[in-house]
Phi, psi and omega in degrees: 000146182227140169234131177250122174257110182245148176265144178299169180285171179290140181271148171274080187212148182277109179258002188247324184295122183301141178232155171287151181306323183289351179263004182299318181300317177297317180298318180296322178296319176295320179299320182297334181258003183289144174282170176286148175288118183292342179280350181257119182236151177289158177280161186297329181295316179297319177299317180297315179299317180295319182288333180269358186300141173279340178206124177249124186235143176223165167279167178282355182289140187308316184297329178287311181299313181296323178295316180299320180296322179290326181289316185220078188298334181267006181252130173276114184283157170276122182253126181222131182293345181290350180260002180296157179291151175293125182292158176258138171292146186220031184260039173295146175252002187287144174260002179294132182267122177223157174302142183306326180294333177285314177302318180297319178296318176298318180296316179297318177301311177301321180297314177300328182273003174107013178263087180281330176042052175088004176241171178305136179286163177301316181298317179293324178293323177294322177295320177295323177297322177298316179295321179294320178295323177293321178298312180297317179299315179300319177292322178293321178294321181292335182250008185300333180269008184291339179068186179063206184266002185299142182211172169267123180244125174255124171259100189234221192228158185307293184294318180296324176297322178296316180294320177294317179303317179300317179292320177299316179296324177293335181268011177097003179278146180248130180176187183301139177294317181236107174300143181298142178275000180292148176298140181069007178281163180207156175233142179257128179244128182231149177208143179295142176296140179263000000 
């Protein structure tokens, strides 16, 4: 049995122009609606795996859905909110202007340290990742006898894929400890059918 955890493609969005901290929430809403960068393409192996998938799954976020469509245009993916990226707190009050990626990094650091500020906590995100890993495992087991190259492919997000990978490995799956955070990267997780 195989589960592929893939990260969505690169966004056509401005990550460099400095913004004030209090504008991070607005910037994140824009990022959520940004299209994919047309100059960034997935590698042929990820496209092959996605097109041969017995089950293609995405989060409801645009970048995940659009990436899945590019990878396997003739496949209608299963869309489930349990695979969405862990949200960032964005209630900074600062007028200091920094590149958005720095504000996002500060927000994620605060989130890891227990600052949920109106979004899902780190503990809740880990619990959701455990549920997501169970969901993927159930789909892989249901399709385990399909043979061929078919697998369950998730086109998801950087941090959530890392949390899911941790749970898969705890459940006996073999694959990368840390899926790459690069856009269009993927990790293959395998386990013998039971």
